[in-house]
C-alpha positions as CSV (number, residue, x, y, z in Angstrom):
1,M,0.0,-0.3,0.1
2,S,1.5,3.1,-1.1
3,L,-0.3,7.3,-0.5
4,Y,-1.6,8.3,-3.7
5,A,-4.0,11.6,-4.3
6,I,-6.0,11.1,-7.1
7,G,-8.2,13.6,-8.4
8,L,-8.9,16.8,-11.1
9,N,-9.7,20.4,-10.2
10,H,-9.8,23.3,-12.3
11,Q,-7.1,23.5,-13.8
12,T,-7.6,20.0,-15.1
13,A,-11.6,19.7,-16.0
14,P,-14.2,21.4,-17.1
15,L,-16.7,22.6,-14.8
16,A,-19.2,19.8,-17.3
17,L,-17.1,17.4,-15.9
18,R,-16.7,18.1,-12.1
19,E,-20.4,18.8,-11.7
20,Q,-20.9,15.3,-12.7
21,V,-17.8,14.0,-10.0
22,V,-19.5,15.6,-6.8
23,F,-19.6,13.7,-3.7
24,G,-21.9,15.3,-1.7
25,S,-22.6,15.6,1.6
26,D,-25.3,12.7,1.6
27,I,-23.1,10.3,-0.1
28,Q,-19.2,10.9,1.2
29,S,-19.5,8.7,4.1
30,E,-21.3,6.1,2.0
31,A,-18.8,6.2,-1.3
32,L,-16.0,6.0,1.4
33,R,-17.8,2.7,2.5
34,D,-18.3,1.6,-0.9
35,L,-14.4,2.1,-1.7
36,F,-13.8,0.2,1.4
37,G,-16.6,-2.9,0.6
38,K,-14.1,-3.3,-2.7
39,R,-11.2,-3.6,-1.3
40,L,-9.9,-0.5,-2.8
41,A,-8.2,1.1,0.0
42,K,-6.4,0.9,3.3
43,E,-7.2,4.3,3.8
44,A,-9.4,7.2,1.8
45,A,-10.5,10.6,2.5
46,I,-12.8,11.9,0.2
47,L,-12.5,16.0,-0.1
48,S,-14.9,17.2,-3.4
49,T,-16.1,21.2,-3.3
50,C,-16.7,23.4,-6.4
51,N,-13.4,23.0,-7.9
52,R,-12.0,19.8,-6.9
53,T,-13.2,16.1,-6.4
54,E,-9.7,14.3,-4.4
55,I,-9.5,10.9,-2.8
56,Y,-6.8,10.9,-0.2
57,C,-6.5,7.2,0.2
58,Q,-3.6,4.4,0.9
59,A,-4.1,1.8,-2.1
60,Q,-2.4,-0.5,-4.2
61,E,-3.7,-0.3,-7.5
62,P,-4.7,3.5,-7.3
63,E,-6.0,2.7,-11.1
64,A,-8.7,0.4,-9.8
65,V,-10.1,3.7,-7.1
66,A,-9.8,5.8,-10.5
67,R,-12.0,3.2,-12.2
68,W,-14.3,3.7,-8.9
69,L,-14.6,6.8,-8.9
70,A,-15.8,6.8,-12.6
71,D,-18.2,4.2,-12.0
72,Y,-19.7,5.0,-8.7
73,H,-20.9,8.5,-11.1
74,K,-21.9,6.1,-13.8
75,L,-19.5,7.6,-16.1
76,A,-17.4,5.7,-19.0
77,V,-13.9,5.6,-17.7
78,D,-12.6,7.1,-20.8
79,K,-14.4,10.0,-20.4
80,V,-12.6,10.7,-16.8
81,A,-9.5,9.0,-17.1
82,P,-7.3,12.1,-19.3
83,H,-8.9,14.6,-16.3
84,L,-7.7,13.2,-13.5
85,Y,-3.7,12.9,-11.4
86,F,-2.2,10.6,-9.7
87,H,0.0,11.9,-7.0
88,P,2.3,9.4,-5.1
89,R,4.2,9.6,-2.1
90,E,5.7,12.9,-1.5
91,H,3.6,14.3,-4.3
92,A,1.0,12.8,-2.5
93,V,2.1,15.4,0.1
94,T,3.3,18.4,-1.3
95,H,-0.5,18.3,-3.0
96,A,-2.2,18.5,0.2
97,F,-0.3,20.8,1.8
98,R,-1.0,23.2,-1.3
99,V,-4.7,22.1,-1.1
100,A,-4.5,23.6,2.8
101,S,-3.1,26.1,2.4
102,G,-5.1,27.7,-1.2
103,L,-1.9,27.8,-3.4
104,D,-4.0,25.1,-5.6
105,S,-6.9,26.9,-5.7
106,M,-8.8,29.1,-7.9
107,V,-8.8,32.4,-5.6
108,L,-4.8,31.9,-4.5
109,G,-4.5,32.2,-0.8
110,E,-8.1,31.4,-0.3
111,P,-8.8,30.5,3.1
112,Q,-12.5,27.9,2.7
113,I,-10.5,25.3,1.3
114,L,-9.5,24.6,5.0
115,G,-12.6,24.2,6.2
116,Q,-13.7,22.1,3.7
117,L,-10.9,19.6,4.1
118,K,-11.5,19.5,8.0
119,Q,-14.5,18.5,7.2
120,A,-13.5,15.8,4.5
121,V,-11.5,14.5,7.7
122,R,-14.2,14.6,10.4
123,T,-16.9,12.8,7.4
124,A,-14.1,10.1,6.4
125,E,-13.3,9.6,10.8
126,A,-16.9,9.4,11.0
127,A,-17.2,6.6,8.8
128,G,-14.1,4.8,10.1
129,T,-11.5,5.6,7.0
130,V,-9.1,7.8,8.1
131,G,-6.2,5.4,9.7
132,L,-2.4,6.8,11.2
133,I,-0.9,7.8,7.4
134,L,-3.7,10.3,6.6
135,N,-4.7,11.7,10.1
136,K,-1.1,12.5,10.5
137,L,-1.4,13.6,7.1
138,F,-3.6,15.8,7.4
139,Q,-3.0,17.0,10.4
140,R,0.4,18.4,9.2
141,S,-1.4,20.2,6.7
142,F,-3.5,21.7,8.5
143,S,-0.3,23.2,10.3
144,V,1.2,24.1,8.0
145,A,-2.3,25.8,6.2
146,K,-1.6,27.9,9.7
147,E,2.2,28.3,9.3
148,V,2.0,29.7,5.1
149,R,-0.7,31.9,6.4
150,T,1.1,33.7,9.5
151,Q,4.2,33.3,8.2
152,T,3.5,34.7,4.6
153,E,1.4,36.9,2.7
154,I,-0.5,35.3,1.1
155,G,-3.5,35.7,1.4
156,A,-3.0,39.7,1.5
157,A,-5.1,41.6,-1.9
158,S,-6.9,37.9,-2.5
159,I,-10.1,38.4,-4.5
160,S,-12.8,35.9,-3.7
161,M,-15.2,34.8,-5.9
162,S,-18.0,36.8,-3.1
163,A,-16.2,39.7,-4.1
164,A,-16.0,39.1,-7.5
165,S,-19.7,39.2,-8.1
166,V,-19.9,42.1,-6.0
167,K,-17.6,43.4,-8.8
168,L,-19.3,42.6,-11.9
169,A,-22.3,43.2,-11.0
170,Q,-21.0,47.0,-10.7
171,R,-20.0,46.6,-14.5
172,I,-23.7,46.1,-15.0
173,F,-26.2,48.4,-12.5
174,P,-24.3,52.5,-12.1
175,T,-25.5,51.4,-8.5
176,L,-26.2,48.4,-6.0
177,K,-28.6,50.7,-3.8
178,E,-31.1,51.0,-6.1
179,T,-31.0,46.6,-6.5
180,H,-32.8,44.4,-5.0
181,V,-30.4,41.1,-4.2
182,L,-31.5,37.4,-3.8
183,M,-29.0,35.0,-2.1
184,I,-30.7,31.1,-3.0
185,G,-29.1,29.1,-0.6
186,A,-27.7,29.1,2.9
187,G,-24.6,27.8,3.1
188,E,-20.8,29.2,3.2
189,M,-20.8,30.0,-0.6
190,I,-23.8,32.1,0.5
191,E,-22.1,33.9,3.6
192,L,-20.1,34.5,2.5
193,A,-21.8,36.1,-0.8
194,A,-24.2,37.6,1.6
195,T,-21.3,39.7,3.6
196,H,-20.0,41.3,0.2
197,F,-23.6,42.5,-1.1
198,S,-24.8,43.7,2.2
199,A,-21.7,46.0,2.1
200,A,-22.9,47.2,-0.6
201,Q,-26.0,48.8,1.0
202,P,-28.6,47.0,-1.7
203,K,-32.3,48.4,-1.6
204,T,-33.3,45.2,-0.3
205,M,-32.0,41.4,-0.1
206,T,-33.5,38.3,0.2
207,V,-32.8,34.7,1.5
208,A,-34.3,31.6,0.2
209,N,-33.7,28.4,1.3
210,R,-35.0,24.7,1.1
211,T,-35.8,25.5,4.8
212,L,-37.1,28.5,6.0
213,T,-35.9,27.7,9.3
214,R,-32.2,27.8,8.0
215,G,-33.3,30.7,5.9
216,E,-34.2,32.8,8.3
217,E,-31.4,32.2,10.6
218,L,-29.3,33.9,7.7
219,A,-31.2,36.7,6.7
220,A,-31.8,38.1,9.9
221,R,-27.9,38.4,10.5
222,F,-28.4,41.0,7.2
223,G,-31.3,42.6,8.0
224,A,-33.1,40.2,4.7
225,K,-36.2,38.3,4.1
226,A,-36.2,34.9,4.3
227,I,-38.8,33.0,1.5
228,T,-38.8,29.1,0.5
229,L,-37.4,27.4,-3.0
230,A,-40.4,26.8,-3.7
231,E,-42.3,30.4,-3.4
232,L,-39.1,31.4,-6.2
233,A,-41.5,31.6,-9.3
234,D,-43.3,33.9,-8.0
235,H,-40.9,36.2,-6.3
236,L,-38.5,36.0,-8.9
237,P,-39.2,38.8,-11.4
238,R,-38.1,41.6,-8.7
239,F,-34.9,40.8,-8.3
240,D,-31.9,42.6,-10.1
241,I,-29.2,40.1,-9.0
242,I,-29.4,36.5,-8.5
243,V,-26.4,34.5,-6.7
244,T,-26.6,31.1,-5.8
245,S,-24.7,27.9,-4.3
246,T,-27.1,24.6,-2.9
247,A,-25.9,21.5,-3.0
248,S,-29.0,20.4,-4.9
249,S,-28.0,17.7,-7.7
250,L,-29.9,19.4,-9.5
251,P,-30.7,22.7,-11.0
252,I,-33.0,25.3,-9.5
253,L,-33.6,27.6,-12.5
254,G,-34.7,27.0,-15.0
255,K,-34.5,28.5,-18.9
256,G,-38.7,28.5,-18.6
257,L,-38.7,30.2,-15.1
258,L,-36.0,33.0,-15.6
259,E,-37.2,33.5,-19.5
260,R,-40.8,34.1,-17.7
261,A,-39.2,36.7,-15.4
262,V,-37.1,38.5,-18.0
263,K,-40.7,39.0,-19.9
264,A,-42.2,40.5,-16.1
265,R,-39.6,42.4,-15.1
266,K,-40.0,44.1,-19.0
267,H,-36.3,42.8,-20.3
268,R,-34.6,45.2,-17.7
269,P,-31.3,43.5,-16.8
270,M,-30.9,40.3,-14.6
271,F,-27.5,39.8,-13.0
272,I,-26.7,35.6,-12.1
273,V,-23.7,34.2,-10.2
274,D,-24.0,30.4,-9.8
275,L,-21.0,29.3,-7.2
276,A,-22.8,26.2,-7.2
277,V,-21.4,22.3,-8.6
278,P,-23.3,21.1,-9.8
279,R,-25.1,24.1,-11.5
280,D,-27.8,25.7,-9.7
281,V,-28.7,27.1,-12.9
282,E,-30.0,25.4,-16.6
283,A,-26.8,26.2,-19.0
284,E,-29.5,27.3,-21.9
285,V,-30.1,30.0,-19.2
286,R,-27.1,32.0,-20.7
287,D,-28.5,32.2,-24.2
288,L,-31.4,34.8,-22.8
289,D,-31.3,38.6,-23.7
290,D,-31.5,40.8,-21.1
291,V,-29.8,37.8,-18.4
292,F,-25.8,38.0,-17.1
293,L,-25.1,34.4,-16.0
294,Y,-21.9,33.9,-14.6
295,T,-20.4,30.2,-13.1
296,V,-17.3,29.7,-11.1
297,D,-15.0,29.2,-14.1
298,D,-16.0,32.4,-15.4
299,L,-15.1,34.3,-12.1
300,A,-11.7,32.8,-13.0
301,D,-9.8,35.6,-15.0
302,L,-11.2,38.4,-12.8
303,V,-10.2,37.0,-8.8
304,S,-6.4,35.8,-10.5
305,S,-6.0,39.2,-11.5
306,N,-4.1,40.9,-8.9
307,L,-1.8,37.3,-8.8
308,K,1.3,39.2,-10.0
309,L,1.1,40.8,-6.0
310,R,1.5,38.5,-4.4
311,Q,4.5,36.2,-6.5
312,N,6.9,36.2,-3.4
313,A,4.5,35.7,-1.2
314,V,4.0,32.2,-3.0
315,Q,7.6,32.0,-3.0
316,D,7.9,32.1,0.5
317,A,5.3,29.7,0.7
318,E,6.2,27.2,-1.8
319,A,9.6,27.4,0.9
320,I,7.4,25.9,3.7
321,I,5.7,23.5,1.8
322,E,8.8,22.0,0.8
323,E,10.3,21.6,4.0
324,Q,7.7,20.2,5.6
325,S,6.8,18.1,3.0
326,H,10.7,17.0,2.8
327,S,10.1,16.3,7.0
328,F,6.4,13.9,6.6
329,V,8.4,11.3,3.7
330,Q,11.2,10.8,6.3
331,W,8.4,10.2,8.9
332,L,6.9,8.4,6.1
333,E,9.6,6.4,5.1
334,S,10.3,5.6,8.8
335,R,6.9,3.7,8.3
336,T,9.0,1.4,6.6
337,V,11.2,-0.3,9.0
338,V,7.9,-1.1,11.7
339,P,7.3,-4.2,10.4
340,T,11.5,-5.6,10.6
341,L,11.5,-3.5,14.0
342,R,8.3,-5.4,15.4
343,A,10.3,-9.0,13.9
344,L,13.4,-8.2,15.4
345,R,10.9,-7.5,18.8
346,E,8.9,-10.4,18.4
347,Q,12.4,-13.1,17.8
348,G,14.1,-11.3,20.9
349,E,11.2,-11.4,22.9
350,T,10.5,-15.3,22.0
351,M,14.0,-16.0,22.5
352,R,14.1,-14.0,26.0
353,S,11.1,-15.5,27.3
354,A,12.4,-19.2,26.2
355,E,15.6,-18.6,28.5
356,L,13.4,-17.2,31.1
357,E,11.3,-20.3,31.3
358,R,14.2,-22.5,31.5
359,A,16.2,-21.2,33.9
360,R,12.5,-21.2,36.1
361,R,13.2,-24.9,35.4
362,L,16.4,-25.6,36.3
363,L,15.5,-23.4,39.7
364,A,12.8,-25.3,40.5
365,N,15.1,-28.0,40.3
366,G,17.7,-27.0,43.0
367,A,20.5,-26.1,40.5
368,D,22.7,-23.6,41.7
369,P,21.4,-19.7,41.5
370,A,24.7,-18.2,39.5
371,E,24.7,-21.0,37.4
372,V,21.3,-20.9,36.0
373,L,22.2,-17.1,35.2
374,E,25.7,-17.3,34.3
375,Q,23.8,-20.4,32.0
376,M,21.1,-18.1,30.3
377,S,23.3,-15.1,29.5
378,R,25.3,-17.0,27.6
379,A,22.6,-18.7,25.5
380,L,20.8,-15.4,24.9
381,A,24.4,-14.1,23.8
382,N,25.1,-16.8,21.4
383,K,20.9,-16.6,20.6
384,F,21.7,-13.0,19.5
385,L,24.5,-13.0,17.7
386,H,24.2,-16.4,15.8
387,A,22.3,-15.5,13.2
388,P,24.1,-12.0,12.2
389,S,27.0,-13.9,12.5
390,Q,26.3,-16.9,10.7
391,A,25.2,-14.0,7.8
392,L,28.4,-12.6,7.7
393,N,30.1,-15.7,7.0
394,Q,27.6,-16.6,4.8
395,A,28.7,-13.3,2.4
396,G,30.8,-13.0,-0.4
397,A,33.3,-10.7,-0.6
398,A,31.9,-8.0,-1.9
399,E,28.3,-8.1,1.1
400,R,30.9,-8.8,3.8
401,A,32.2,-5.5,3.2
402,E,28.7,-3.9,3.6
403,M,28.0,-6.0,5.8
404,L,30.6,-5.0,8.6
405,A,30.4,-1.5,7.6
406,L,26.8,-2.0,8.6
407,Y,27.5,-3.9,12.2
408,Q,30.3,-1.2,13.0
409,R,27.9,1.1,12.9
410,I,25.0,-1.2,14.5
411,Y,27.0,-2.1,17.6
412,N,29.5,0.5,17.9
413,F,32.2,-0.9,17.1
414,P,35.6,1.7,17.0
415,D,37.1,2.8,13.5
416,P,39.7,-0.2,13.1
417,Q,43.6,0.3,13.2
C-alpha cells in the first residue's frame, strides 16, 4: 500500500465534468464505505468542492480507485481518466499541503478550502476510513496551512468569488444601492456572498432556502427577508441580482422560469452568479437576452488578476511547504521499517521467554542460581548473535564488506586501526 492523491480540479477538468463527479455531503460517507467494501484502499478520505474532487488514500492500485470514481458516478472511465492526476507519496504530501494552504485554489490564498478539508477529514473519521497515515498527513496539512498564513502574505490582496461577484455586478448596474438581491442557499458560500453584497447596501436582500428556518437565521444577520425555494417562481421577477449556491443535484433555475421572469421585468437586466457545482442554473439560460450569467469558471480571470501582487508570498509559501513535505516524507519512510522492527522485537522476546522458562525449571529442580544465571546469559548472547554471525560468514566478499560496515555502525565498534 502506498499514499496517493487522485483527482481532478479546475485546472484539469471543465465545469461540465466536475459537476458530474461531486460527492455531496449526503453521500460522502456511503461512498467511502463502498470504496472500502471493494477493498480498494486501506485508508481514504474524499475532498469534494466546487473546484475539485480528490481522493486521498492508501492504495495498492490507484488506477482501480480511479475506475471506482468513474463507476460510482456512472461515467465511462475514458471520459474521466484524461482529466485525472495521480500524485504518489511525496507528491501527494506536497499536493495536500498546497491545497490546505490555498496555493492550489482558483482564488489563490483563499481560506475556505481549509475548512472544507477539515470537514472532509471529519466525515472520513466518522466513516472509519482514516488511519494512522492519513490522520498524520491531514493534521500536518492543517499545521502547514497555519504556518503559511501566519508567516507569509499569501492572503493579502486576495479577492474571493463573492467579492468578484460584486465587482461584476457593479459593471452592469450604475449603483447597487437601487438593486434587489436574492441569495439562494444558506451555506458558507452564500454567507460570504451575502457579506459582500450587504456591504454594497442594496435596496433589499432576500434569502431563499429549502428550509425556511435556516434561511431566516442567515437573513436575520443581514437585515434580509427569507422565503422558501417553493416560492421562487412568484418572487423571481423582482430581483436584479441572484447569487446561488446549493447542494442540489438538479438545476433550480431553468431557462423557462427565467424567461418568464425577464418578460415580467420588461427586459430589465438580471445578473446571476452560479457558485454551485453541480450548477444551480441551466446552461441554456446563458442564451437569454438581458440575463448575465456567470459560473465559478467565468470568475477565474477576475479573481486571479492580482496574482502578481502575491508572487513573493507564493515563493515563501512554497519554501515552507517543501521543507515540511521533506520532513513528512522522512516520517513516512520511517514507517516502512516498523514491520521489521516489530518482527525483530518479537523474535527477541521469544528467545528471552524461552531462556527464562528454562532457567525457572532449573531453579525449581534445585540448580545453583549463579550457574543458572551464567547459563541463561550465555545462551541469550549466543542466540542473539547467531543470525548476524551466520549471515556474515555466508556473505560474499562485496556483501561482507557492506555488512562489516553496517555492524560497526549498529554495534558502535571502534574504528579499525
